[in-house]
PDB file of N, CA, C and O in Angstrom:
ATOM      1  N   MET A   1     -53.438  28.694 -57.526  1.00  0.00           N
ATOM      2  CA  MET A   1     -52.619  27.664 -57.703  1.00  0.00           C
ATOM      3  C   MET A   1     -53.246  26.991 -56.631  1.00  0.00           C
ATOM      4  O   MET A   1     -53.280  27.421 -55.478  1.00  0.00           O
ATOM      5  N   LEU A   2     -53.911  25.568 -57.157  1.00  0.00           N
ATOM      6  CA  LEU A   2     -53.946  24.243 -55.675  1.00  0.00           C
ATOM      7  C   LEU A   2     -52.701  23.728 -55.229  1.00  0.00           C
ATOM      8  O   LEU A   2     -51.658  23.580 -55.865  1.00  0.00           O
ATOM      9  N   LEU A   3     -52.992  23.446 -53.904  1.00  0.00           N
ATOM     10  CA  LEU A   3     -51.821  22.872 -53.556  1.00  0.00           C
ATOM     11  C   LEU A   3     -52.286  22.099 -53.040  1.00  0.00           C
ATOM     12  O   LEU A   3     -53.468  22.246 -52.729  1.00  0.00           O
ATOM     13  N   SER A   4     -51.457  20.673 -52.631  1.00  0.00           N
ATOM     14  CA  SER A   4     -51.818  19.743 -51.193  1.00  0.00           C
ATOM     15  C   SER A   4     -52.027  20.355 -50.348  1.00  0.00           C
ATOM     16  O   SER A   4     -52.361  21.536 -50.443  1.00  0.00           O
ATOM     17  N   PRO A   5     -51.817  19.390 -48.689  1.00  0.00           N
ATOM     18  CA  PRO A   5     -51.849  19.912 -47.588  1.00  0.00           C
ATOM     19  C   PRO A   5     -50.748  20.605 -47.026  1.00  0.00           C
ATOM     20  O   PRO A   5     -50.689  21.636 -46.356  1.00  0.00           O
ATOM     21  N   SER A   6     -49.539  19.497 -47.613  1.00  0.00           N
ATOM     22  CA  SER A   6     -48.243  19.533 -47.286  1.00  0.00           C
ATOM     23  C   SER A   6     -47.859  21.550 -47.916  1.00  0.00           C
ATOM     24  O   SER A   6     -47.519  22.577 -47.328  1.00  0.00           O
ATOM     25  N   GLY A   7     -48.209  21.146 -49.506  1.00  0.00           N
ATOM     26  CA  GLY A   7     -47.423  22.284 -49.999  1.00  0.00           C
ATOM     27  C   GLY A   7     -48.449  23.719 -49.661  1.00  0.00           C
ATOM     28  O   GLY A   7     -47.917  24.827 -49.715  1.00  0.00           O
ATOM     29  N   ASN A   8     -49.839  23.599 -49.339  1.00  0.00           N
ATOM     30  CA  ASN A   8     -50.345  24.552 -48.874  1.00  0.00           C
ATOM     31  C   ASN A   8     -49.706  25.450 -47.283  1.00  0.00           C
ATOM     32  O   ASN A   8     -49.781  26.626 -46.926  1.00  0.00           O
ATOM     33  N   ARG A   9     -49.200  24.425 -46.761  1.00  0.00           N
ATOM     34  CA  ARG A   9     -48.390  24.695 -45.390  1.00  0.00           C
ATOM     35  C   ARG A   9     -47.217  25.206 -45.776  1.00  0.00           C
ATOM     36  O   ARG A   9     -47.050  26.381 -45.448  1.00  0.00           O
ATOM     37  N   THR A  10     -46.483  24.769 -46.280  1.00  0.00           N
ATOM     38  CA  THR A  10     -45.636  25.636 -47.264  1.00  0.00           C
ATOM     39  C   THR A  10     -45.321  26.409 -47.550  1.00  0.00           C
ATOM     40  O   THR A  10     -44.315  27.048 -47.238  1.00  0.00           O
ATOM     41  N   LYS A  11     -46.464  26.662 -48.559  1.00  0.00           N
ATOM     42  CA  LYS A  11     -46.974  28.283 -48.960  1.00  0.00           C
ATOM     43  C   LYS A  11     -47.146  29.468 -47.829  1.00  0.00           C
ATOM     44  O   LYS A  11     -46.661  30.600 -47.849  1.00  0.00           O
ATOM     45  N   SER A  12     -48.036  28.819 -46.781  1.00  0.00           N
ATOM     46  CA  SER A  12     -48.117  29.519 -45.849  1.00  0.00           C
ATOM     47  C   SER A  12     -47.017  29.765 -44.882  1.00  0.00           C
ATOM     48  O   SER A  12     -46.926  30.748 -44.147  1.00  0.00           O
ATOM     49  N   TRP A  13     -46.244  28.826 -44.956  1.00  0.00           N
ATOM     50  CA  TRP A  13     -45.225  29.657 -43.904  1.00  0.00           C
ATOM     51  C   TRP A  13     -44.038  30.163 -44.706  1.00  0.00           C
ATOM     52  O   TRP A  13     -43.303  30.958 -44.120  1.00  0.00           O
ATOM     53  N   ALA A  14     -43.757  29.851 -45.868  1.00  0.00           N
ATOM     54  CA  ALA A  14     -43.307  31.478 -46.512  1.00  0.00           C
ATOM     55  C   ALA A  14     -44.132  32.485 -46.993  1.00  0.00           C
ATOM     56  O   ALA A  14     -43.595  33.460 -47.520  1.00  0.00           O
ATOM     57  N   CYS A  15     -45.010  32.441 -46.930  1.00  0.00           N
ATOM     58  CA  CYS A  15     -45.860  33.951 -46.682  1.00  0.00           C
ATOM     59  C   CYS A  15     -46.024  34.274 -45.395  1.00  0.00           C
ATOM     60  O   CYS A  15     -46.695  35.301 -45.288  1.00  0.00           O
ATOM     61  N   GLU A  16     -45.667  33.794 -44.324  1.00  0.00           N
ATOM     62  CA  GLU A  16     -45.354  33.892 -42.748  1.00  0.00           C
ATOM     63  C   GLU A  16     -44.340  34.558 -42.824  1.00  0.00           C
ATOM     64  O   GLU A  16     -44.264  35.543 -42.090  1.00  0.00           O
ATOM     65  N   HIS A  17     -43.418  34.297 -43.580  1.00  0.00           N
ATOM     66  CA  HIS A  17     -41.783  34.490 -43.146  1.00  0.00           C
ATOM     67  C   HIS A  17     -41.416  35.353 -44.081  1.00  0.00           C
ATOM     68  O   HIS A  17     -40.223  35.363 -44.385  1.00  0.00           O
ATOM     69  N   CYS A  18     -42.326  36.262 -44.747  1.00  0.00           N
ATOM     70  CA  CYS A  18     -41.551  37.101 -46.366  1.00  0.00           C
ATOM     71  C   CYS A  18     -41.600  38.087 -45.496  1.00  0.00           C
ATOM     72  O   CYS A  18     -42.300  38.279 -44.502  1.00  0.00           O
ATOM     73  N   LYS A  19     -40.606  38.795 -46.100  1.00  0.00           N
ATOM     74  CA  LYS A  19     -40.353  40.426 -45.845  1.00  0.00           C
ATOM     75  C   LYS A  19     -41.841  41.622 -46.178  1.00  0.00           C
ATOM     76  O   LYS A  19     -41.927  42.791 -45.801  1.00  0.00           O
ATOM     77  N   ASN A  20     -42.875  40.807 -47.002  1.00  0.00           N
ATOM     78  CA  ASN A  20     -43.607  41.541 -47.170  1.00  0.00           C
ATOM     79  C   ASN A  20     -44.799  41.088 -46.369  1.00  0.00           C
ATOM     80  O   ASN A  20     -45.856  41.560 -46.790  1.00  0.00           O
ATOM     81  N   TRP A  21     -44.893  40.380 -45.435  1.00  0.00           N
ATOM     82  CA  TRP A  21     -45.772  39.927 -44.447  1.00  0.00           C
ATOM     83  C   TRP A  21     -46.400  40.693 -43.601  1.00  0.00           C
ATOM     84  O   TRP A  21     -47.532  40.467 -43.173  1.00  0.00           O
ATOM     85  N   ILE A  22     -45.434  42.008 -43.202  1.00  0.00           N
ATOM     86  CA  ILE A  22     -46.085  43.173 -42.485  1.00  0.00           C
ATOM     87  C   ILE A  22     -46.340  44.311 -43.739  1.00  0.00           C
ATOM     88  O   ILE A  22     -47.234  45.151 -43.648  1.00  0.00           O
ATOM     89  N   GLY A  23     -45.642  44.241 -44.646  1.00  0.00           N
ATOM     90  CA  GLY A  23     -46.716  45.500 -45.357  1.00  0.00           C
ATOM     91  C   GLY A  23     -47.509  45.397 -46.359  1.00  0.00           C
ATOM     92  O   GLY A  23     -48.151  46.318 -46.864  1.00  0.00           O
ATOM     93  N   LYS A  24     -47.488  43.795 -46.820  1.00  0.00           N
ATOM     94  CA  LYS A  24     -48.806  43.379 -47.644  1.00  0.00           C
ATOM     95  C   LYS A  24     -48.674  44.052 -48.822  1.00  0.00           C
ATOM     96  O   LYS A  24     -49.807  44.357 -49.196  1.00  0.00           O
ATOM     97  N   ASP A  25     -47.629  44.535 -49.792  1.00  0.00           N
ATOM     98  CA  ASP A  25     -47.498  44.766 -50.807  1.00  0.00           C
ATOM     99  C   ASP A  25     -48.464  44.229 -51.929  1.00  0.00           C
ATOM    100  O   ASP A  25     -48.213  43.027 -51.840  1.00  0.00           O
ATOM    101  N   ALA A  26     -49.242  44.319 -52.754  1.00  0.00           N
ATOM    102  CA  ALA A  26     -50.243  43.165 -53.266  1.00  0.00           C
ATOM    103  C   ALA A  26     -49.512  43.102 -54.509  1.00  0.00           C
ATOM    104  O   ALA A  26     -49.415  41.985 -55.016  1.00  0.00           O
ATOM    105  N   ASN A  27     -48.985  44.069 -55.093  1.00  0.00           N
ATOM    106  CA  ASN A  27     -47.850  44.202 -56.329  1.00  0.00           C
ATOM    107  C   ASN A  27     -47.035  43.003 -55.995  1.00  0.00           C
ATOM    108  O   ASN A  27     -47.052  41.979 -56.677  1.00  0.00           O
ATOM    109  N   MET A  28     -46.386  43.152 -55.020  1.00  0.00           N
ATOM    110  CA  MET A  28     -45.028  41.754 -54.524  1.00  0.00           C
ATOM    111  C   MET A  28     -45.746  40.828 -54.578  1.00  0.00           C
ATOM    112  O   MET A  28     -45.426  40.019 -55.449  1.00  0.00           O
ATOM    113  N   CYS A  29     -47.202  40.417 -53.614  1.00  0.00           N
ATOM    114  CA  CYS A  29     -47.192  39.402 -53.621  1.00  0.00           C
ATOM    115  C   CYS A  29     -47.980  38.707 -55.656  1.00  0.00           C
ATOM    116  O   CYS A  29     -48.272  37.569 -56.023  1.00  0.00           O
ATOM    117  N   LYS A  30     -48.025  39.811 -56.279  1.00  0.00           N
ATOM    118  CA  LYS A  30     -48.870  38.890 -57.473  1.00  0.00           C
ATOM    119  C   LYS A  30     -47.396  38.813 -58.555  1.00  0.00           C
ATOM    120  O   LYS A  30     -47.407  38.281 -59.665  1.00  0.00           O
ATOM    121  N   GLU A  31     -46.402  39.358 -58.028  1.00  0.00           N
ATOM    122  CA  GLU A  31     -45.077  38.472 -58.682  1.00  0.00           C
ATOM    123  C   GLU A  31     -44.229  37.351 -58.022  1.00  0.00           C
ATOM    124  O   GLU A  31     -43.159  36.967 -58.494  1.00  0.00           O
ATOM    125  N   CYS A  32     -45.001  36.675 -56.477  1.00  0.00           N
ATOM    126  CA  CYS A  32     -44.423  35.610 -56.212  1.00  0.00           C
ATOM    127  C   CYS A  32     -44.860  34.795 -56.631  1.00  0.00           C
ATOM    128  O   CYS A  32     -45.983  34.765 -57.133  1.00  0.00           O
ATOM    129  N   TYR A  33     -43.745  33.505 -56.501  1.00  0.00           N
ATOM    130  CA  TYR A  33     -44.016  32.372 -57.378  1.00  0.00           C
ATOM    131  C   TYR A  33     -45.385  31.631 -56.826  1.00  0.00           C
ATOM    132  O   TYR A  33     -45.870  30.823 -57.618  1.00  0.00           O
ATOM    133  N   TYR A  34     -46.030  31.795 -55.635  1.00  0.00           N
ATOM    134  CA  TYR A  34     -47.185  31.152 -55.177  1.00  0.00           C
ATOM    135  C   TYR A  34     -48.374  31.760 -55.502  1.00  0.00           C
ATOM    136  O   TYR A  34     -49.502  31.401 -55.163  1.00  0.00           O
ATOM    137  N   ALA A  35     -47.904  33.159 -56.509  1.00  0.00           N
ATOM    138  CA  ALA A  35     -49.029  33.893 -56.927  1.00  0.00           C
ATOM    139  C   ALA A  35     -49.548  33.159 -58.354  1.00  0.00           C
ATOM    140  O   ALA A  35     -50.628  32.607 -58.569  1.00  0.00           O
ATOM    141  N   GLN A  36     -48.134  33.393 -59.455  1.00  0.00           N
ATOM    142  CA  GLN A  36     -47.450  33.097 -60.666  1.00  0.00           C
ATOM    143  C   GLN A  36     -46.786  31.872 -60.357  1.00  0.00           C
ATOM    144  O   GLN A  36     -45.717  32.145 -59.812  1.00  0.00           O
ATOM    145  N   PRO A  37     -46.953  30.640 -60.468  1.00  0.00           N
ATOM    146  CA  PRO A  37     -45.736  29.804 -60.723  1.00  0.00           C
ATOM    147  C   PRO A  37     -45.512  29.597 -61.999  1.00  0.00           C
ATOM    148  O   PRO A  37     -45.133  28.457 -62.270  1.00  0.00           O
ATOM    149  N   GLU A  38     -45.633  30.397 -62.941  1.00  0.00           N
ATOM    150  CA  GLU A  38     -45.234  30.219 -64.974  1.00  0.00           C
ATOM    151  C   GLU A  38     -44.478  31.649 -64.388  1.00  0.00           C
ATOM    152  O   GLU A  38     -43.269  31.422 -64.347  1.00  0.00           O
ATOM    153  N   ASP A  39     -44.726  32.790 -64.008  1.00  0.00           N
ATOM    154  CA  ASP A  39     -43.909  33.865 -64.162  1.00  0.00           C
ATOM    155  C   ASP A  39     -44.188  34.989 -62.931  1.00  0.00           C
ATOM    156  O   ASP A  39     -45.039  35.834 -62.652  1.00  0.00           O
ATOM    157  N   TYR A  40     -42.978  34.481 -62.397  1.00  0.00           N
ATOM    158  CA  TYR A  40     -43.014  35.213 -61.139  1.00  0.00           C
ATOM    159  C   TYR A  40     -41.314  35.441 -60.878  1.00  0.00           C
ATOM    160  O   TYR A  40     -40.398  34.749 -61.323  1.00  0.00           O
ATOM    161  N   SER A  41     -41.235  36.632 -60.018  1.00  0.00           N
ATOM    162  CA  SER A  41     -39.214  37.403 -59.834  1.00  0.00           C
ATOM    163  C   SER A  41     -39.418  36.856 -58.641  1.00  0.00           C
ATOM    164  O   SER A  41     -38.528  37.395 -57.983  1.00  0.00           O
ATOM    165  N   HIS A  42     -40.152  35.949 -57.713  1.00  0.00           N
ATOM    166  CA  HIS A  42     -39.084  35.755 -56.454  1.00  0.00           C
ATOM    167  C   HIS A  42     -40.150  34.773 -55.838  1.00  0.00           C
ATOM    168  O   HIS A  42     -41.233  34.536 -56.374  1.00  0.00           O
ATOM    169  N   ILE A  43     -39.725  34.237 -54.668  1.00  0.00           N
ATOM    170  CA  ILE A  43     -40.619  32.844 -54.126  1.00  0.00           C
ATOM    171  C   ILE A  43     -40.417  33.835 -52.342  1.00  0.00           C
ATOM    172  O   ILE A  43     -39.320  33.837 -51.783  1.00  0.00           O
ATOM    173  N   ALA A  44     -41.219  34.314 -51.937  1.00  0.00           N
ATOM    174  CA  ALA A  44     -41.529  35.251 -50.505  1.00  0.00           C
ATOM    175  C   ALA A  44     -40.666  36.292 -50.576  1.00  0.00           C
ATOM    176  O   ALA A  44     -40.385  36.806 -49.493  1.00  0.00           O
ATOM    177  N   GLY A  45     -40.327  36.601 -51.238  1.00  0.00           N
ATOM    178  CA  GLY A  45     -39.308  38.098 -51.067  1.00  0.00           C
ATOM    179  C   GLY A  45     -37.782  37.796 -51.344  1.00  0.00           C
ATOM    180  O   GLY A  45     -36.884  38.599 -51.092  1.00  0.00           O
ATOM    181  N   GLU A  46     -37.587  36.472 -51.924  1.00  0.00           N
ATOM    182  CA  GLU A  46     -36.079  36.244 -52.234  1.00  0.00           C
ATOM    183  C   GLU A  46     -36.105  36.000 -53.405  1.00  0.00           C
ATOM    184  O   GLU A  46     -36.956  35.259 -53.896  1.00  0.00           O
ATOM    185  N   GLU A  47     -34.963  36.709 -54.236  1.00  0.00           N
ATOM    186  CA  GLU A  47     -34.574  36.127 -55.345  1.00  0.00           C
ATOM    187  C   GLU A  47     -34.252  33.991 -55.453  1.00  0.00           C
ATOM    188  O   GLU A  47     -33.215  33.330 -55.406  1.00  0.00           O
ATOM    189  N   GLU A  48     -35.226  33.729 -55.553  1.00  0.00           N
ATOM    190  CA  GLU A  48     -35.281  31.955 -55.788  1.00  0.00           C
ATOM    191  C   GLU A  48     -35.792  31.746 -57.361  1.00  0.00           C
ATOM    192  O   GLU A  48     -36.404  32.544 -58.071  1.00  0.00           O
ATOM    193  N   ARG A  49     -35.397  30.588 -57.618  1.00  0.00           N
ATOM    194  CA  ARG A  49     -36.233  29.719 -58.634  1.00  0.00           C
ATOM    195  C   ARG A  49     -36.822  28.455 -58.233  1.00  0.00           C
ATOM    196  O   ARG A  49     -36.071  27.701 -57.615  1.00  0.00           O
ATOM    197  N   ARG A  50     -37.840  28.121 -58.424  1.00  0.00           N
ATOM    198  CA  ARG A  50     -37.797  26.573 -58.179  1.00  0.00           C
ATOM    199  C   ARG A  50     -38.272  25.511 -59.346  1.00  0.00           C
ATOM    200  O   ARG A  50     -39.110  25.818 -60.194  1.00  0.00           O
ATOM    201  N   LEU A  51     -37.919  24.799 -59.311  1.00  0.00           N
ATOM    202  CA  LEU A  51     -37.798  23.528 -60.434  1.00  0.00           C
ATOM    203  C   LEU A  51     -38.367  22.152 -59.648  1.00  0.00           C
ATOM    204  O   LEU A  51     -37.644  21.616 -58.807  1.00  0.00           O
ATOM    205  N   ASP A  52     -39.307  21.766 -59.869  1.00  0.00           N
ATOM    206  CA  ASP A  52     -40.055  20.462 -59.615  1.00  0.00           C
ATOM    207  C   ASP A  52     -39.732  19.208 -60.566  1.00  0.00           C
ATOM    208  O   ASP A  52     -40.031  19.310 -61.756  1.00  0.00           O
ATOM    209  N   ILE A  53     -39.112  17.985 -60.077  1.00  0.00           N
ATOM    210  CA  ILE A  53     -39.323  17.030 -61.545  1.00  0.00           C
ATOM    211  C   ILE A  53     -39.468  16.071 -61.024  1.00  0.00           C
ATOM    212  O   ILE A  53     -38.951  15.630 -59.997  1.00  0.00           O
ATOM    213  N   ILE A  54     -40.378  15.559 -61.869  1.00  0.00           N
ATOM    214  CA  ILE A  54     -40.695  14.042 -61.324  1.00  0.00           C
ATOM    215  C   ILE A  54     -40.450  13.130 -62.405  1.00  0.00           C
ATOM    216  O   ILE A  54     -40.645  13.283 -63.611  1.00  0.00           O
ATOM    217  N   PHE A  55     -39.952  12.077 -61.716  1.00  0.00           N
ATOM    218  CA  PHE A  55     -38.995  10.754 -62.798  1.00  0.00           C
ATOM    219  C   PHE A  55     -39.820   9.694 -62.920  1.00  0.00           C
ATOM    220  O   PHE A  55     -39.752   8.855 -62.022  1.00  0.00           O
ATOM    221  N   LYS A  56     -40.888   9.447 -64.156  1.00  0.00           N
ATOM    222  CA  LYS A  56     -41.420   8.565 -64.286  1.00  0.00           C
ATOM    223  C   LYS A  56     -40.496   7.160 -65.051  1.00  0.00           C
ATOM    224  O   LYS A  56     -39.349   7.304 -65.474  1.00  0.00           O
ATOM    225  N   SER A  57     -41.156   6.014 -65.103  1.00  0.00           N
ATOM    226  CA  SER A  57     -40.517   4.736 -65.654  1.00  0.00           C
ATOM    227  C   SER A  57     -39.750   4.791 -66.763  1.00  0.00           C
ATOM    228  O   SER A  57     -38.841   3.965 -66.856  1.00  0.00           O
ATOM    229  N   LYS A  58     -39.898   5.505 -67.543  1.00  0.00           N
ATOM    230  CA  LYS A  58     -38.924   5.417 -68.997  1.00  0.00           C
ATOM    231  C   LYS A  58     -37.732   6.340 -68.484  1.00  0.00           C
ATOM    232  O   LYS A  58     -36.614   5.953 -68.825  1.00  0.00           O
ATOM    233  N   ASP A  59     -37.803   7.621 -67.639  1.00  0.00           N
ATOM    234  CA  ASP A  59     -37.151   8.321 -67.054  1.00  0.00           C
ATOM    235  C   ASP A  59     -36.388   7.611 -65.801  1.00  0.00           C
ATOM    236  O   ASP A  59     -35.228   7.961 -65.581  1.00  0.00           O
ATOM    237  N   MET A  60     -36.871   6.832 -65.145  1.00  0.00           N
ATOM    238  CA  MET A  60     -36.368   6.373 -64.369  1.00  0.00           C
ATOM    239  C   MET A  60     -34.404   6.410 -64.257  1.00  0.00           C
ATOM    240  O   MET A  60     -33.716   7.010 -63.431  1.00  0.00           O
ATOM    241  N   HIS A  61     -34.125   5.854 -64.992  1.00  0.00           N
ATOM    242  CA  HIS A  61     -32.587   5.855 -65.448  1.00  0.00           C
ATOM    243  C   HIS A  61     -31.643   7.191 -65.148  1.00  0.00           C
ATOM    244  O   HIS A  61     -30.540   7.190 -64.601  1.00  0.00           O
ATOM    245  N   ILE A  62     -32.429   8.397 -65.690  1.00  0.00           N
ATOM    246  CA  ILE A  62     -31.939   9.641 -65.175  1.00  0.00           C
ATOM    247  C   ILE A  62     -31.925   9.607 -63.932  1.00  0.00           C
ATOM    248  O   ILE A  62     -30.816   9.372 -63.452  1.00  0.00           O
ATOM    249  N   TYR A  63     -32.693   9.745 -63.276  1.00  0.00           N
ATOM    250  CA  TYR A  63     -32.285   9.708 -62.000  1.00  0.00           C
ATOM    251  C   TYR A  63     -31.504   9.017 -60.883  1.00  0.00           C
ATOM    252  O   TYR A  63     -30.984   9.342 -59.816  1.00  0.00           O
ATOM    253  N   GLU A  64     -31.688   7.731 -61.743  1.00  0.00           N
ATOM    254  CA  GLU A  64     -30.616   6.927 -61.036  1.00  0.00           C
ATOM    255  C   GLU A  64     -29.166   7.291 -61.310  1.00  0.00           C
ATOM    256  O   GLU A  64     -28.494   6.918 -60.348  1.00  0.00           O
ATOM    257  N   GLN A  65     -28.485   7.821 -62.159  1.00  0.00           N
ATOM    258  CA  GLN A  65     -27.760   8.494 -62.842  1.00  0.00           C
ATOM    259  C   GLN A  65     -27.111   9.873 -62.226  1.00  0.00           C
ATOM    260  O   GLN A  65     -25.906  10.081 -62.086  1.00  0.00           O
ATOM    261  N   LEU A  66     -28.279  10.844 -61.862  1.00  0.00           N
ATOM    262  CA  LEU A  66     -27.706  11.368 -60.626  1.00  0.00           C
ATOM    263  C   LEU A  66     -27.731  11.455 -59.426  1.00  0.00           C
ATOM    264  O   LEU A  66     -27.152  12.255 -58.691  1.00  0.00           O
ATOM    265  N   LYS A  67     -28.566  10.437 -59.140  1.00  0.00           N
ATOM    266  CA  LYS A  67     -28.386   9.719 -57.436  1.00  0.00           C
ATOM    267  C   LYS A  67     -27.175   9.088 -57.344  1.00  0.00           C
ATOM    268  O   LYS A  67     -26.732   9.008 -56.198  1.00  0.00           O
ATOM    269  N   LYS A  68     -26.369   8.518 -58.410  1.00  0.00           N
ATOM    270  CA  LYS A  68     -25.212   7.660 -58.372  1.00  0.00           C
ATOM    271  C   LYS A  68     -23.952   8.965 -58.172  1.00  0.00           C
ATOM    272  O   LYS A  68     -23.064   8.917 -57.321  1.00  0.00           O
ATOM    273  N   LEU A  69     -24.128   9.994 -59.088  1.00  0.00           N
ATOM    274  CA  LEU A  69     -23.204  11.253 -59.196  1.00  0.00           C
ATOM    275  C   LEU A  69     -23.313  11.851 -57.898  1.00  0.00           C
ATOM    276  O   LEU A  69     -22.262  12.190 -57.353  1.00  0.00           O
ATOM    277  N   ALA A  70     -24.531  12.059 -57.240  1.00  0.00           N
ATOM    278  CA  ALA A  70     -24.237  12.684 -55.611  1.00  0.00           C
ATOM    279  C   ALA A  70     -24.145  11.676 -54.683  1.00  0.00           C
ATOM    280  O   ALA A  70     -24.193  12.017 -53.501  1.00  0.00           O
ATOM    281  N   TYR A  71     -24.042  10.677 -54.912  1.00  0.00           N
ATOM    282  CA  TYR A  71     -23.206   9.728 -53.910  1.00  0.00           C
ATOM    283  C   TYR A  71     -21.708   9.582 -54.307  1.00  0.00           C
ATOM    284  O   TYR A  71     -20.812   9.590 -53.463  1.00  0.00           O
ATOM    285  N   GLU A  72     -21.543   9.480 -55.322  1.00  0.00           N
ATOM    286  CA  GLU A  72     -19.669   9.410 -55.508  1.00  0.00           C
ATOM    287  C   GLU A  72     -18.909  10.833 -55.279  1.00  0.00           C
ATOM    288  O   GLU A  72     -17.700  11.050 -55.358  1.00  0.00           O
ATOM    289  N   LYS A  73     -20.069  11.833 -54.943  1.00  0.00           N
ATOM    290  CA  LYS A  73     -19.873  13.431 -54.940  1.00  0.00           C
ATOM    291  C   LYS A  73     -19.558  13.500 -53.618  1.00  0.00           C
ATOM    292  O   LYS A  73     -18.469  14.001 -53.335  1.00  0.00           O
ATOM    293  N   ASN A  74     -20.456  13.006 -52.507  1.00  0.00           N
ATOM    294  CA  ASN A  74     -20.685  13.065 -51.379  1.00  0.00           C
ATOM    295  C   ASN A  74     -21.374  14.278 -51.074  1.00  0.00           C
ATOM    296  O   ASN A  74     -21.083  14.898 -50.051  1.00  0.00           O
ATOM    297  N   ILE A  75     -22.582  14.825 -52.146  1.00  0.00           N
ATOM    298  CA  ILE A  75     -23.524  15.693 -52.626  1.00  0.00           C
ATOM    299  C   ILE A  75     -25.025  15.108 -52.142  1.00  0.00           C
ATOM    300  O   ILE A  75     -25.403  13.999 -51.765  1.00  0.00           O
ATOM    301  N   SER A  76     -25.685  16.389 -52.337  1.00  0.00           N
ATOM    302  CA  SER A  76     -27.367  16.425 -52.536  1.00  0.00           C
ATOM    303  C   SER A  76     -27.356  15.783 -54.006  1.00  0.00           C
ATOM    304  O   SER A  76     -26.425  15.393 -54.709  1.00  0.00           O
ATOM    305  N   LEU A  77     -28.805  15.821 -54.212  1.00  0.00           N
ATOM    306  CA  LEU A  77     -29.324  15.346 -55.391  1.00  0.00           C
ATOM    307  C   LEU A  77     -29.129  17.157 -55.994  1.00  0.00           C
ATOM    308  O   LEU A  77     -28.678  17.565 -57.063  1.00  0.00           O
ATOM    309  N   GLN A  78     -29.488  17.655 -55.216  1.00  0.00           N
ATOM    310  CA  GLN A  78     -29.893  19.607 -55.504  1.00  0.00           C
ATOM    311  C   GLN A  78     -28.417  19.693 -56.414  1.00  0.00           C
ATOM    312  O   GLN A  78     -28.359  19.785 -57.640  1.00  0.00           O
ATOM    313  N   GLU A  79     -27.397  19.644 -55.584  1.00  0.00           N
ATOM    314  CA  GLU A  79     -26.460  19.824 -55.983  1.00  0.00           C
ATOM    315  C   GLU A  79     -25.437  19.369 -57.314  1.00  0.00           C
ATOM    316  O   GLU A  79     -24.706  20.060 -58.023  1.00  0.00           O
ATOM    317  N   ALA A  80     -25.779  17.630 -57.315  1.00  0.00           N
ATOM    318  CA  ALA A  80     -25.286  16.900 -58.568  1.00  0.00           C
ATOM    319  C   ALA A  80     -26.175  17.811 -59.429  1.00  0.00           C
ATOM    320  O   ALA A  80     -25.610  18.752 -59.986  1.00  0.00           O
ATOM    321  N   PHE A  81     -27.251  17.678 -59.575  1.00  0.00           N
ATOM    322  CA  PHE A  81     -28.451  18.562 -60.711  1.00  0.00           C
ATOM    323  C   PHE A  81     -27.731  20.031 -61.365  1.00  0.00           C
ATOM    324  O   PHE A  81     -27.474  20.295 -62.540  1.00  0.00           O
ATOM    325  N   LYS A  82     -27.545  20.759 -60.262  1.00  0.00           N
ATOM    326  CA  LYS A  82     -26.890  21.622 -60.645  1.00  0.00           C
ATOM    327  C   LYS A  82     -25.301  21.962 -61.342  1.00  0.00           C
ATOM    328  O   LYS A  82     -24.906  22.714 -62.233  1.00  0.00           O
ATOM    329  N   SER A  83     -24.507  20.758 -60.211  1.00  0.00           N
ATOM    330  CA  SER A  83     -23.368  20.641 -60.791  1.00  0.00           C
ATOM    331  C   SER A  83     -23.453  20.027 -62.604  1.00  0.00           C
ATOM    332  O   SER A  83     -22.747  20.271 -63.583  1.00  0.00           O
ATOM    333  N   PHE A  84     -24.415  19.341 -62.443  1.00  0.00           N
ATOM    334  CA  PHE A  84     -24.182  18.707 -64.020  1.00  0.00           C
ATOM    335  C   PHE A  84     -24.487  19.528 -65.122  1.00  0.00           C
ATOM    336  O   PHE A  84     -23.957  19.569 -66.233  1.00  0.00           O
ATOM    337  N   PHE A  85     -25.679  20.353 -64.519  1.00  0.00           N
ATOM    338  CA  PHE A  85     -26.283  21.629 -65.667  1.00  0.00           C
ATOM    339  C   PHE A  85     -25.314  22.825 -65.694  1.00  0.00           C
ATOM    340  O   PHE A  85     -25.194  23.565 -66.670  1.00  0.00           O
ATOM    341  N   GLY A  86     -24.709  22.940 -64.668  1.00  0.00           N
ATOM    342  CA  GLY A  86     -23.672  24.363 -64.642  1.00  0.00           C
ATOM    343  C   GLY A  86     -22.884  24.062 -66.152  1.00  0.00           C
ATOM    344  O   GLY A  86     -22.595  24.928 -66.978  1.00  0.00           O
ATOM    345  N   LYS A  87     -22.640  22.683 -66.258  1.00  0.00           N
ATOM    346  CA  LYS A  87     -21.162  22.554 -67.166  1.00  0.00           C
ATOM    347  C   LYS A  87     -21.878  22.235 -67.886  1.00  0.00           C
ATOM    348  O   LYS A  87     -20.988  21.725 -68.567  1.00  0.00           O
ATOM    349  N   THR A  88     -22.595  22.064 -68.346  1.00  0.00           N
ATOM    350  CA  THR A  88     -23.632  21.611 -69.648  1.00  0.00           C
ATOM    351  C   THR A  88     -24.178  22.268 -70.601  1.00  0.00           C
ATOM    352  O   THR A  88     -25.190  22.895 -70.287  1.00  0.00           O
ATOM    353  N   THR A  89     -23.733  22.343 -71.980  1.00  0.00           N
ATOM    354  CA  THR A  89     -24.703  23.629 -73.051  1.00  0.00           C
ATOM    355  C   THR A  89     -25.344  22.544 -73.498  1.00  0.00           C
ATOM    356  O   THR A  89     -24.904  21.394 -73.506  1.00  0.00           O
ATOM    357  N   ILE A  90     -26.748  23.045 -73.999  1.00  0.00           N
ATOM    358  CA  ILE A  90     -27.975  22.616 -74.833  1.00  0.00           C
ATOM    359  C   ILE A  90     -27.714  23.141 -75.892  1.00  0.00           C
ATOM    360  O   ILE A  90     -28.483  23.023 -76.846  1.00  0.00           O
TER     361      ILE A  90
END
């Protein structure tokens, strides 16, 4: 996986703080987000999932609605996203 310099530093920090840093179990590394971002079971040993979303011109209104919701509820954008989709069925 190719990363930007800041993304590479994030990955390095995550690996350095992973519970597998000392044990270096290759199979655990293969199941990590940083090895297989499309099919992973953990991020640096933690049960987590990551979703990066980019809003471009035609979708900017969605971002603005999310931002407004976060502001009105005094919560982060991440919390607003989870709150909205946690209550919505598709």
